[in-house]
C-alpha positions, 0 to 999 in steps of 0.5 A: 118815374112812377110805377103805379103798383103797390109793393111789399115793403118786406121785399125792398128794391134798392132802386125804389123810393117808397112814399107812404101816405099816412093819416090818423087811421091806420086802416086807411093807410095804403100799401106803399107805391113804388117810385122807381129810380133808374140806376145810373148808367153803367159803363161796365154792364154791357157786353164787352170783349177785352182787347188792347191797342195794337202794341206794334203801332208807331204812334198813338191811336185816336179815340173819336166821337164818331167813326172818322169824326172828332177826336176825344183823346189819344191812346198809347200802343198796348193799352187795354181797351174793351170792345162794345161793338163794330160798325157795319163796314167793319172799319171802326170799333166802338170801345170803352177805354179807362184813362186815369180812372175815367171811362171814355167811350168812342170809336177806334179804327179797325187796324188799331185793335189787337188781341181780340178773342175771335169768339167774342160776340160783337154787336153791330153798331151805328151812329144816328143823326144825333151822334148817338150809338145805336144797334144796326137793324139786320133786315135782309138776312134770311134762312136759305132753302133746299133747292128744287131737284132738277130731275123732279121739277114738279115736286112741291116746295113743302116736299123738298128735302135733303133726303131727295138729294141723297138718293143713289143709283147711277143706272141708265134708268135711275132717277136719282140725285147721284145720277143727275150729279154725275150726268150734269156736273162734269167739271168742264172748263168752258161750259156755263151750264156745267158751272151752274150744275156744279154750283147747285151740287156744291150748294146742296152739300154745303147746306147739308153739312152746314146744318149737321155741324151747326144745328141750323140751316145756313142763312144768306149771311153765311153764303156772303161770308164764304164768298168774302173769305174764299173769293173776294178778300184774297184778290184785294189784299192791297186794297184792303178789307173795306173795298172787299166788303164794298165789292161783296155787298155791291155785287149781291144787291146788284144781283137783287136789283137785276132780278127785280128788273128782269122778272117784273112780276114776282113768283107766287111761291115767295113773298116779295115786297112791292119795292123789292128792297128786301126780296128773297130771290128763290133759291134755284134762281139764286144758286142755279140761275134763271133765264132773263126772258122766256125766249132766252136759250140759256140762264144768264141771271143768278148769283152763286154760279157766277162766282168761281168759289162756288163751282170750283172743284165741284166734281171733287165735292160731288165725289166725296158726298156720294161716296159717304155712307149714310152712317158716315154722313150721320157721324159728321158733327164738326168740321173735323169730320169733313175730309174734303179740303175744298168743302172744309174751306167753304164751311170754315169761312162761314163758321168764322166770319158770319158776322161779316156776312150779317153786316152786309145785310143791314139797313141801307146796304141795299143802295150799295153801288154795283161792283164786279170783279174779274181777272184779265190776261195781261202782257201778251197778245193773241193771234188777233193782236188782242190783249185781255187787259187792254180790251177790258180798259177800252170797254171801260172807256166806252162806258160810264164808270171806273176801275175801283181796284186793279192789281197785277198778279204774277203767278208761279206754280212751277216750270212744268207743263202741269204747273206753269207760271204766268200773270194776269190783272185782277180788277174791281169795276163799276161796269161790265168789261166783257168776258174775263180772261181766266181759263174756265171762261168760255170765249175769253182771251186765254193767256199762254201760261195756262198751257205752257210754262215760262222759261224763267220766273220772277222773284216770287215771294213766299205766297207764290206770287207778286201783286202790284197796282196797275193804276197810279194817279189815274194812269195805266201801268205797268204798260202792256207793250212787249218789254215794258215795265213789270212789278 
């Protein structure tokens, strides 16, 4: 193609073809014009991370034209490959594979790759309607804000600061962050307002320490990465990471749609597109919750406070944060400086998995179906002959939707009153099933093992519990009747 700019022939471009127009008068000869010839496509000049096909595989892996599409060739276990990208569902890698001195590009399933450096920066890729590999647009990620201090409700947004959340003093007349935290985050098991308040404290501490360690404020993708690792993935090991990601994304965007539906008119302090597709929920509403109507007596909407990962051990994180001196806080510049194990886990999850959070905020994800997860008591009846699992299933049958995943967990903590054993059922559903049966949910059917130990234990594995499916071919099992089958 032509580049209509004269070039200095003394500085040749190896990819330039010089065309010189000559006539008999040397003074009429113009400087040569560049006719730039693009270099041929190179299969080795892109960002790549070395890896290899899983050497423990029992058979060859298929290199495909598109994720799950037409097969190009087979790759033997242990063969070296080069990773160029991953799809937004984290289920397929886009790779380069050299076969007999010929480079081949295509997609390999996630489970077929091993020995990949976790520090590699792997771009998110997709396939367009022409089967061309393209980068995926990240349209729903954004920087998170410092929340409004509840004890200073009139303070303008521009004056919010982490310094306000570090103010100390717990005297009767003090108006400080520490006073509010110790008055309102108490670690009460069956108190929704307490969960909300503890979530707010955990979020602020997370925000502060994250910023000090990473040199930037946390993004929504960091929050989703933490939720995925700490709350969702551990509960769905059998179903796999794809369903865990689907649940993570569906739950978040369901919250966004609910916020649009219930509030109607957007708050004035944030820019919200009319279609509400990429709305940034105000941070206090996202973290601490909001009332669904002007007449509501308590907050029912919101996101982080509904996730146990974000209020669990809130009082421990509160104590750690307000015990630190300013000098100790200033000295924290890495995870090694975080001595609170719960906060360490939250921050580490974001540090190692932000790409997973980013992938859930790409174009098209806003249409993900709503999914919800919860634990329900199993294998016992309360004084009203109510079984938590059966109650959940009966509610499901009266709604339109299905259980997407169901697993039974046999927990084993020991044989003392403080460390009882027990069992429950974890489900991912398309509909709300009512109050889950966990010991920190008000109004729930609480299994007896929360308070009293079992007389005997099941053959537990090294992870401290057994997990088995409770749905098979559309049928419920194990049966919840006394003496019925277990895992």
